[in-house]
DRENLUM-289481 format. One record per residue (C-alpha): residue number from 0; x, z, y. Coordinates in steps of 0.25 Angstrom, whole numbers, padded with zeros to 4 digits, always signed. Layout:
// DRENLUM-289481
+-----+-------+-------+-------+
! pos !    c1 !    c3 !    c2 !
+-----+-------+-------+-------+
! NUM !     X !     Z !     Y !
...
+-----+-------+-------+-------+
This chain:
// DRENLUM-289481
+-----+-------+-------+-------+
! pos !    c1 !    c3 !    c2 !
+-----+-------+-------+-------+
!   0 ! -0094 ! -0002 ! +0001 !
!   1 ! -0087 ! +0011 ! +0004 !
!   2 ! -0073 ! +0006 ! +0000 !
!   3 ! -0075 ! -0005 ! +0010 !
!   4 ! -0079 ! +0005 ! +0021 !
!   5 ! -0067 ! +0013 ! +0018 !
!   6 ! -0058 ! +0001 ! +0018 !
!   7 ! -0064 ! -0004 ! +0031 !
!   8 ! -0062 ! +0010 ! +0037 !
!   9 ! -0047 ! +0011 ! +0033 !
!  10 ! -0044 ! -0003 ! +0039 !
!  11 ! -0051 ! +0001 ! +0052 !
!  12 ! -0043 ! +0013 ! +0053 !
!  13 ! -0030 ! +0006 ! +0050 !
!  14 ! -0033 ! -0005 ! +0060 !
!  15 ! -0037 ! +0004 ! +0071 !
!  16 ! -0024 ! +0013 ! +0069 !
!  17 ! -0015 ! +0001 ! +0070 !
!  18 ! -0022 ! -0007 ! +0081 !
!  19 ! -0013 ! -0002 ! +0092 !
!  20 ! -0001 ! -0006 ! +0084 !
!  21 ! +0005 ! -0020 ! +0084 !
!  22 ! +0001 ! -0029 ! +0074 !
!  23 ! +0011 ! -0030 ! +0062 !
!  24 ! +0011 ! -0038 ! +0050 !
!  25 ! +0017 ! -0033 ! +0037 !
!  26 ! +0020 ! -0040 ! +0024 !
!  27 ! +0016 ! -0029 ! +0014 !
!  28 ! +0023 ! -0036 ! +0003 !
!  29 ! +0037 ! -0033 ! +0010 !
!  30 ! +0035 ! -0018 ! +0013 !
!  31 ! +0046 ! -0011 ! +0004 !
!  32 ! +0045 ! +0002 ! -0003 !
!  33 ! +0055 ! +0008 ! +0008 !
!  34 ! +0046 ! +0003 ! +0019 !
!  35 ! +0033 ! +0009 ! +0012 !
!  36 ! +0039 ! +0023 ! +0009 !
!  37 ! +0045 ! +0025 ! +0022 !
!  38 ! +0033 ! +0020 ! +0030 !
!  39 ! +0041 ! +0009 ! +0037 !
!  40 ! +0029 ! -0001 ! +0037 !
!  41 ! +0017 ! +0008 ! +0036 !
!  42 ! +0012 ! +0021 ! +0031 !
!  43 ! +0014 ! +0020 ! +0016 !
!  44 ! +0000 ! +0025 ! +0012 !
!  45 ! -0006 ! +0015 ! +0022 !
!  46 ! +0002 ! +0004 ! +0015 !
!  47 ! -0001 ! +0009 ! +0001 !
!  48 ! -0016 ! +0009 ! +0005 !
!  49 ! -0015 ! -0006 ! +0009 !
!  50 ! -0007 ! -0009 ! -0003 !
!  51 ! -0018 ! -0003 ! -0012 !
!  52 ! -0028 ! -0011 ! -0005 !
!  53 ! -0020 ! -0024 ! -0007 !
!  54 ! -0018 ! -0022 ! -0021 !
!  55 ! -0032 ! -0017 ! -0024 !
!  56 ! -0037 ! -0030 ! -0017 !
!  57 ! -0028 ! -0039 ! -0026 !
!  58 ! -0034 ! -0032 ! -0038 !
!  59 ! -0048 ! -0033 ! -0032 !
!  60 ! -0049 ! -0018 ! -0033 !
!  61 ! -0059 ! -0011 ! -0024 !
!  62 ! -0058 ! +0004 ! -0029 !
!  63 ! -0050 ! +0014 ! -0021 !
!  64 ! -0043 ! +0025 ! -0029 !
!  65 ! -0036 ! +0035 ! -0020 !
!  66 ! -0029 ! +0042 ! -0032 !
!  67 ! -0023 ! +0028 ! -0037 !
!  68 ! -0019 ! +0025 ! -0023 !
!  69 ! -0011 ! +0038 ! -0022 !
!  70 ! -0005 ! +0036 ! -0036 !
!  71 ! -0001 ! +0022 ! -0032 !
!  72 ! +0005 ! +0026 ! -0019 !
!  73 ! +0013 ! +0037 ! -0025 !
!  74 ! +0019 ! +0027 ! -0035 !
!  75 ! +0022 ! +0017 ! -0025 !
!  76 ! +0029 ! +0028 ! -0016 !
!  77 ! +0037 ! +0033 ! -0027 !
!  78 ! +0042 ! +0019 ! -0030 !
!  79 ! +0045 ! +0016 ! -0016 !
!  80 ! +0052 ! +0029 ! -0013 !
!  81 ! +0062 ! +0025 ! -0023 !
!  82 ! +0074 ! +0019 ! -0014 !
!  83 ! +0077 ! +0009 ! -0025 !
!  84 ! +0063 ! +0003 ! -0022 !
!  85 ! +0064 ! +0003 ! -0007 !
!  86 ! +0065 ! -0012 ! -0006 !
!  87 ! +0054 ! -0016 ! -0015 !
!  88 ! +0041 ! -0021 ! -0008 !
!  89 ! +0030 ! -0011 ! -0010 !
!  90 ! +0021 ! -0021 ! -0015 !
!  91 ! +0031 ! -0025 ! -0025 !
!  92 ! +0033 ! -0011 ! -0029 !
!  93 ! +0018 ! -0009 ! -0031 !
!  94 ! +0017 ! -0022 ! -0040 !
!  95 ! +0029 ! -0017 ! -0048 !
!  96 ! +0023 ! -0003 ! -0050 !
!  97 ! +0010 ! -0008 ! -0054 !
!  98 ! +0014 ! -0018 ! -0064 !
!  99 ! +0010 ! -0015 ! -0078 !
! 100 ! +0022 ! -0010 ! -0087 !
! 101 ! +0027 ! -0021 ! -0096 !
! 102 ! +0026 ! -0018 ! -0111 !
+-----+-------+-------+-------+
C-alpha cells in the first residue's frame, strides 16, 4: 500500500512538472549512453529511476532498494561515461552489464 502511494506521488509530481511543456514521445530503447550521461534527453537520475521501474516490472519485483539503485546507477554511469560506449543504447548496456558471467 505504502509503495503504491509513493509511486502515485512520484507520478503526480512528474506529470505536474511537465504539464506546461509540449508533449514529446521518446523511444527509451534508442537512448544512447552519450545522451544519458550528458543529459541530452532527460535528467540521468530520472531516466535511471524509470529504467529501474521498467526492469522491476518485467521481473514482477515490487521491492524498492535505494542502495541497490544507487549501486546500479553508479555502474551504469561508469560504463556509459567511457567514450567507447557512447553509441551503445542504455537499455542494451544494462542488459550486457547484468547478464550472468559465462563459465
